[in-house]
N, C-alpha and C positions, 0 to 999 in steps of 0.2 A: 124608954128615957126620953128627956125633953132636951131642946138643941139641936144641934146640927151633928151629924154623925161625923168623928176625925177619919178621915180616912186615907191610906196610904196606899199607892200603887205600884206593883211589883211586877215587872215584865222586861224581857229582856229584847223586845221589839220598840223602839223608839215611835213608829208608827201606831202601834198597838196601843202603848201609854198614852199619846193622843188623842185617840177616838175616846178611848176611857174618859179622858178628863173631859172632852167636850160633851160625852152623855151626861157625866156627873155635872158638870155646869148647867147644864140644858133642864135638867131634873130638878135641881135644888135639893136644898135641904142638908147638904153636906159642905164639909171642909176639907179640902186636899192639902193635908200636910206634908206632901211630899211625895217623890218617886224615885223608884232603884230601877236599875237595870241589870241587876245582877244576885246572887246570894247574899256576898257580904257586904255589898251596898244596903239590901233589905235590913239586914239584921243590924246594921248599925242605925238605920234611920228608924226601926223598930224602938231599939232601946234609948233613941235620942228623942223621939218625937209622940210615943206614945200614943199609937193610934189607937181608935176603937176596932177599925174594923181594918182587916188586908183585903185587897184585890190583887190577888197572887195568881199568877202563872204556875201551871205544873210542870210544863218542860223548858227548860231554858239553858242557852248554850254551856254554861258553867257547870252547872247542875240542876237540881231542880226544886220545886217547892216546898215538900216534905223534905228536905234537907234542911231548910230556911227554918221552919217550924221547929225540927228536933233539937236545934241549936239555941233556940229560945229558951229563955228562963219562964216559969210560973210565975204570974197569970200572963198567959199568950193572948192577943187580941182575938177577937173574932175572926173569921177567915172566911172570905166568899172565893173559892178557887175559879180559874179559868182555864179552860182548855177544850183544844179543838175534838180529840176524841180518845178516851182510853178506857178500856174494858174494865178494868182493875179500879181505877180510879173511880169510875163511874158507881161502880157496883159497891165501893166504900162509903162514897158521900150518901148514897141512898140508903143505905143499911146504917149510918151514924147520924142520918138527918143535918149533914152540914150540907150548906148549898153551897151549888155551882152553876156556873155561867157556860154556855156551849158556844165556842167563837164559830163564827162571828155573831156575837147578841144584840138583841134591839135595847132601844131604850125601856121598851116596856118590860122586859126579863130582869134588866137588871134592877128596876123598880119594887119589881116584886121582891128581890134579894133585898134591896136596902131595907124595907119594911118587915122582912122576916128579922134581918138584923137587929132594928129596932127591939123588937120582940126578945128577941135572945140574949140583947142585952143585959133586960132586965131578972135575966137566970144565970148571973155567970158561972157559979157551981156546975149545971144542967149541961154548960156548953164547954166547960174544961174539961168533962167527964168525956162528952162525945168526943171532944177532939182527942183526947188521949186513947179512947178506943181506935179512932181512925188511924193513928200513928201505928197503934198496934198492927191492925188489919194490913197495913203498907208495909210492914217491917216482915208480917210473914208473908208476905207475897213476893217480897224480893228474895227472901231465903229459897223459896219454892224456885223462882225465876218467872219474869212477867211472860205472860202467853205469848204467842206471835200475831201481830196485827192482820187481821185478815179483813176487817171493814174499815172504812174512815166516812167521817160525817162532815158534807161541804155543804156551803150556801150556792144555792143557783136562785138568783133573785130573791123574791119573798120566801121561797122554800130551802127546807133542809134537806141536803141528796144525801143517802146514805150507798157508798161506791163500796162494792164487793173487792176485795185486792185483783181476783182472776181478772176485773175486769178494767187494772189499770195497765197500759203497756209498759211504761217508764216513769220513774221519778226525776226530775231536773232542779235547776238551781236560775233562777234569774232576779239579780239584785237583791240577793243575801234571802230571798224567798225562795219554799219549796213548792214546787207544784207537782199534782199528779196527773199524767196524761193518760186520757180514755182516747177511745178511736176518733171521738167526735169534737170533745174539748179539753181546756187543762183547768185544775183546779188547786187553788191554794190549799197547803197544808200545815198544819200547826206540827212540825217536826224536823229537824236537821236531817241533811243525808245521812249523817254519821249515826242518828238514831236511829232512822228507819234502816238502815245497813244491819243494825243491833236486833231489831225487832221485826223483821220481814221472814216469810219463810225462807230461808236457804236453800230448799229444794228447788224453789223457783224463782230467786230474785238473785241477782248479781250484780256487785259491784265493778262497774266497767270503767269508769273513769271517776276523778274525785267529784264532778260533778254531775255524774249520772248512774243510776241504778236502774237495770231493764228486768221486765217479767220475761224469762227465757220461754215460756210458753207462747209468746208472741214473736220469738225471733225467728227471721226467715232466710236469712243469706247474711254473709261476711264479708267484705271487700278489704282488701289492702289499699292504705291510703299513703301517708308521707310518712319516711322515716321511723319506720316500724309500727306506726298507728293503724288503726282501722276504722271502719264503718260499719256498723252491726243495722242492716237494715230489714223493718219488722212488718207485720203482715197485715197492716192495717191499708185503707185505700190510697192514704196520701204517700205509702211505702217510706214512712220517716224512718231518717239514717240517725244512729246515735252513735257520737264519738266513743272510741274505745282508745284509751290510753296505751302507749308500749307497755308502761310495767304491769298491765292488766290484761295485755292480751294474752299473756298464754295461759294463766287462768280459763280465761273464758274459752281459748281454743279447745281447752283439756273437757270443759263441760260440755260444748257443743261436739266432741269427737274429731276435731278437725286437726 
């Protein structure tokens, strides 16, 4: 196609949307027709502004990007998915040749995806068929149940690092962002704690506070705190202590045999 790509950004994190907007402006060759921070906002924006391309986050607080796509009438815009890491989604994207960006992505990777979008927009029937196949794959996966998360891809400097779930001591939240804490560092992940609670292996991970999920393989000792709350000490060199809320203490003590 000729002319600028009309792009709509759909992501529930304002900082993520701002970063994508900045990258698009630096690259040039596109027109940002709007932004949306939720699935309902995204659907309205698609219907009103008719973008060529959606830069669409997979996991959002209210729902996910697949729900948005399923709610749209044909013809749907071309979709470039964005994700931190999701096993079934990445496999589906690869199988159906729909592009995706692994967060946090660089300008060069975004440029590649946009170049691919330009080519795909000249083949609308092929794009529509691939997207329909992708949504069928996702529907089958949902019915079967999503696999437990056992790996996370995070960025460390210029490198993308893959963390195994067993390396993670605990997950916490800070300024509405979720981090995975290892023995030596903290890494931001693109999941909410509620999503992690549903997707982590329940035999190993326990929600101990509205702001914390702990890997019980790293639990060392439990200490009473104030008004029925506790502190769970982990086995790292820093002897990290994670808060345990009063209403979750009973379940944790049962898991630990206390």
